N, C-alpha and C positions, 0 to 999 in steps of 0.2 A: 567523493562526497555526497552522500544521497539524501540532502537536507529535506526535501520535501517527501520524498518515499519514507524516510524515516519514522516519523510520528505516525504515518498511516500503518505503516505495518506493525508498529508497536501497538497500536491501538486495537488492530484488527487480530494479531498473533501473540501478543505480549513481548516483554521485553527480551526472554531468553530465545525465543527462535527468532525474533528479528535481529537481535544483536548477532546470532549465528550466522544468518544470511548476508546482512551487512558486512561485516568484517571478513568472511570467506568469498565473497562475491561468488559462490557456487550456485547454479541452477539448480530448481527442483522438477521433479515431473507432478503430474496431474494427482497422482494417488498421495505424494508425499504433501502437497500443497492442503490435498481434503483432510488428511491427518493431522495437519498441524493447525488447521481452522482457518486457513486463507481463502478457502471456498467452501461451499456448503456442499455441493454434489456435482458430479461429472453428466452430464447431459451430451449425448450425441448432436452434432451441428443440425442435423435435419430435424431433431426433436424441440430443439431449445425455444423456439416461437411457442409450440404447444405448451411445453412446460411452465413457460414464462406466464401463460395465459391461466395455466391452474392454480400458480401461486398467487396470481392477482384475484383469481376466484375464491381462493382460500382466504384471502384477507378481505377481500368484497363482504363475506360473512360477519365481520364482527359489525359492531353498532360503529356508525361514522365517528360520534362523538370520541369514542375510546381509541379509536383509530387515529384521529386528529390529535386527541391530548398525547397519546403515545410518542407520535412523531415530533409534536412540539418539546417534550421530554427530552426525546434525543436529540434532536437539534439544539436546546437550549443548556443543556447540562454535559453531556459527552461531547456534541459538536462543538462547543465553545470553547472547551479545553483542547480539542484537536486543533481548532482554528489558532488558537494561542501558540500552540507547539508547531504548527505551519509556517506561521511567520519567524518565529526564532529558527526554524530550519531552513527557510527562505534567505534569511541573513547569514547563516553558516555557511550555505552553498556560495552566497555571492562573496563573501570573503575567501573560501577555498579557491575560487577560479582565478584569484589574484595572486596566487601563490605560484612559488618555482616549481614546486612539484606537479602543478597544474600544467604550467607551459610544458615540462618535460613529459607527462603524460599524454597529452595532446599529440605532441610532437611524435613520441612513439608510436602512438595508436597512427597517425598519418604515414609514417615510415615503416609501418607494418614490422616492429621490431618490439622487444622487451624494453620496458622503462629503465633508465639507469637513475635510480633514486641516490639523492646526498647524503 
């Protein structure tokens, strides 16, 4: 049960892609992550700091008041709904950890075996 991750994935990549990843538990490579909008670009590790500086420079070209208002808008509208969803997700995760399936899943993981679901 990915209660904390679920709202963040839905927010970032939409419910269709998030549902696919969460229900199948499959992993994806960086190209697919970029294709579905999970990441914006792929940068080699040795160029990461420089690219971050470039992005910061691009943002800094904007009017400070406009940047501040945009950030406020994002945090107060979109961020607020994600906060509510994260709270619901945390509650769902806590509940999921108290189930027989959770005990079996953890036991199977520690014993390095496939879980036997009831």
